[in-house]
N, C-alpha and C positions, 0 to 999 in steps of 0.2 A: 919544858915547853920550848920547842925549836921550830924554825921555819921548815916547811916540808920540802924535801928535795924532789924535783920533778925531772922526768926523763925527757930529753929533747929540749929545744929552745922554744919557750912560750913567749912570743912577742906580744906585749900588751897593745891592744887596740886603743886604749886610753893612755896616752903618753904623758899626761899631766903629772908632774913630780909630786903635787900635793896628795894625789891618790895613793901613791906608793907608801905613804905613812900610815894608811888605814890598815889595821891588822884584823884579819878575819880568821877566827878559830874554826878548825875543822875537826870534829870529834870522831874518834875511832873506837868502836866496840868490838869485841870478839865476833867475827862474822860480817863486819862492815866490808863492803866491796867497792864503793864508789868514792872513798875519801880522797884518793889522789886525783880523780876526775874533778871533784869539787875544788880541790886546791888549784888545779890547773886553770879552772874557770876563773877563780879569783885573780890569779896572776895575769891571765889574758885581759881581764877587765881593768887591770892596772894596780890592784892592791897587793898586799902581802899576806900569804897564807901561813897560818901558824898551826902546828900539829897539837891536838889536845887528846889525851888518853882518858878513857872512861873512868879510870881509877884515880885520876888527878884530884887533888883536894882543893885546888884553886884554879880560877879561870885566867888569872894573870891580867895583863893589860889589853886584852883583845877588845875590839870595838864592835864586834858582831860575832855570831856563831852560826855555823852550818852543821846540821845533823844529817849526814848523807845516807844514801840507800845501802841495802844489803840484806842480810838475814841475821841480825844481832841475836846472839845466843841460840842460833838455829831456829828461831821463831818458836821456841818451846813455850808452853802454856798458851800464849797468844803473841802475835808479832809485836815486839816492842815492850812486852809486859815486864821482862826481867831488866831490860836496860833502864827502865824508868827509875829503878832503885840504885843505879850506879852513883858513886859519890859525886861525880861531876854534875850529874843532873840536878841535884839539889841546889848547886851554885847557879846553874843556868836558870832554873825556875825562879830563884830569888832575884837574879839580875833582870830577868824578863819582866817580873812584876814590880820592880823597884821604880822609883821616880825617874831614874835614868832610862828605863825602858830599853834594855839591850835588844837590838834586832836579832831575831832567831829565825832561821829557815830550816824546816824539816822536809826532806825530799824522800818520798816513798817510805822506806822503813823509818826514816826520820819523822815523817808525818804520823806514822803509827805510834812512835815514841811520844810525840807531842800530845796525842790524844790520851795515851796511857798516863801521861804526866799531868793531865788536866790543864795544860796550857792552852789547849784547843778542845772544844766540845765534840761530842759524838764518838764514834768508834769505827774501826776498820775490820771487816770480815772477809771471808773468801769470796772471790768473784762469783757472780751468780751462775756462771757456766762451769764453775769448779775446776778451771784450767788456768795454767800460767799463760799470760799473753804478752807478746812483744811486738810493737808496731810503732810507726810514726803517728802521732796523735795531734789533731787540730784542737786547740783550746781558744776560747774567747776570754779576753781580759775583762772582767766585770768590775774591778776596782783598781784603778791606777794610782791610788793615793796611799798605799802601804809603803813601808820601808823598803820592800823588795820589788815594787812595781812602778815606781815613779818615772822610769824611763820608757814606759809603755803608755798607751792611751786607752781610755775606756772604749770597749767595743772592738779593740784590735784583735785580730786572729793571728795566732802564732802556731808553729808546728814544732813539737819536740818529741823525742822518743819516750815511749812508755813501756815498762816491763814490770809486771807484778802478778802475784797469785792471791794476795789478800788485799785487794785494792778497792773493795766495795765500801764506800762511805755511807754510814747509816747514822741516823739520829731520830729522836721522836719528833712528831709534827710541831710541837711547840718550839723546840730548838731550831728546826729548819725554818719555821716562820720568822723567828727572831734573827737568824742569820741573814735571811732575805731582806727583812725590814731595815736592818742596821747596816746593810751594804758590806757584810762580812763574807759573802761568797766572792772569792777573788778570781777564780777560774772555773769555767764550765766546759764540759766536753761538747764538741760541735760535730754533727754529722753521724756520730757513732758513740754510743756509751759502752766502753770496753769492759765494764765490770759490774754494771747494775747499780752504780752509786745513785743515791736518792737525788732527784731533781737535776741529774747530770752534773753534780758537783765534783769538780776535779781538785779544788783547793779552797781553803778558807783562811781567815785571820782571826786574831783576838780583837777585842773592842778597840784597843789602842792602835792596832795596825802594825805593831813592831814584830809580832809573831805570825808567821805564815807557814802553812803546810800544804803540800800538794803531792799527788801520786806520780805524775810524769816527771821526767828527768831533764831539766834545763841544762844541767852541766854537760850533757852529751850533745848539745847543739850550740857550741860557742866558737867553733873554728872552721874557717872556710875549707871545704872538701871533706869534712869529717862529721857531718850531721845529716839531717833529713834531706832528701833529694829536692830539687827545684820543683816548684808548682807552676805550671803554665809558663815556664821559662824564667820564673822569678826565684833566685836563690833563697833557700830557707834554712841553710845549715848553721846560721848564727842567731836564730830566733831566740835562743835561751840566754844569750849574753846579757840581755837587759836586766835580768835578776841581779846580776853581780855588779853591773855598773850602777844600778839603782841604789843599792845599799851603800856603795862608795860615795855616790852623790849626796846621800843623806848624811853620812858620817862627816864629810868635809864641809857640810853646810851649804852646798850648792843649791841653786833653784832648779826646779823642773824645767 
């Protein structure tokens, strides 16, 4: 387990020395594409990114885990279905469900893996239009009290890139009603539902709020000049950074 080397200088926007001590593991599976992007986001937020390999037998001393996007195992069987059985996933499942409640974030393929692992309910199927889609997507923050959203506010709208083919979130009506009633819908699509997800759901959490999964990619909106274009003159290219500063704030025990 080693720190992930990053190309170029990633200057942290959160310069607090206490944050640098927080170690965020970033898991790589065969077919993962966005692990280095996630690692860069962690570093820009002020934390330390740690590389984790899917076949590792231990998590080590990481304080949180990110399961990034891509096409793990080529999306064979179902997206995320094979990754769910990786040796490291059993450790992540145990740690997320333990009293320590390890924070876990699943992005895109990572969200799919979390549903396959039953850390989150429901499932992901092909987009209702049966095509790959890539666009900047507006999201509304529905729950700003999870480990990954405390630096946002309820009702806040953010813009982050979205890119998926199997991005349609589905669940039975009982599960959907429970998610709504318990405040576990964390993000909802605004203005346009890009994949047919039930009730415009873009991201959800577990009951404890330490595990969050979403289809859009916040790690692609963390650096000025390299994210979504401005909206009405307002820069939106760092709208995703709050995910990564949120978990660091939680880890070091800071207040919202």
